[in-house]
Phi, psi and omega in degrees: 000133182279166183297317180294322179293319179296319178296325177296315179294321178296318178296317179296320178296319178294322177298314179295322177296319177296318178296320178296317178295324177297315179297320178296319178297317178296319180296326178281328182279332184302311179296325179295315180295319179295317179297316179298315180297317180298314179297321180296317180294317179297318179296317179296320179295320180294318179295321177297319178295319178297321178295318180296314180297322177297320178296319178296319179296318179296315180295320180297317179296318179295319179295318178297319178296316180295318180297320178297317178297317180294321179298316179297316181295321180293320178296320177297319180295320178295316179300316180296319180293323178296319180297330179273358174084033182273134177285332179296325180297320178297318179294320180294320179294320178296322180293329181282335182289137176290149183289000000 
C-alpha cells in the first residue's frame, strides 16, 4: 500500500470517527434540550396560572369591598325610610332577610 493510499484511509477513518462522535454528542444533548424545554414550558405555565389566580384574588377582594359598601348604604337607606314610616322599607328589609 502506498503512502498516499494509507493517508487516504487514515483520513477517511478520522472523518468517520468525527461523524460518530458528532452523532454521540447529538444523542447526549437531545435529552438535555428536551428536558430544558419542558421545564421552561412548565415554569411559564405555572407563572401564567399564578398571575391569573392573583388577578382573581384582586377582583374578588374588590368585589367583596364593593358589596360590603353597597350593603351598608342600602341598610342605611332602609333605616332612614323606616324612621320616616315607609311601608316600602319594611318590604325591602323583608326581602333582604334570609329565609
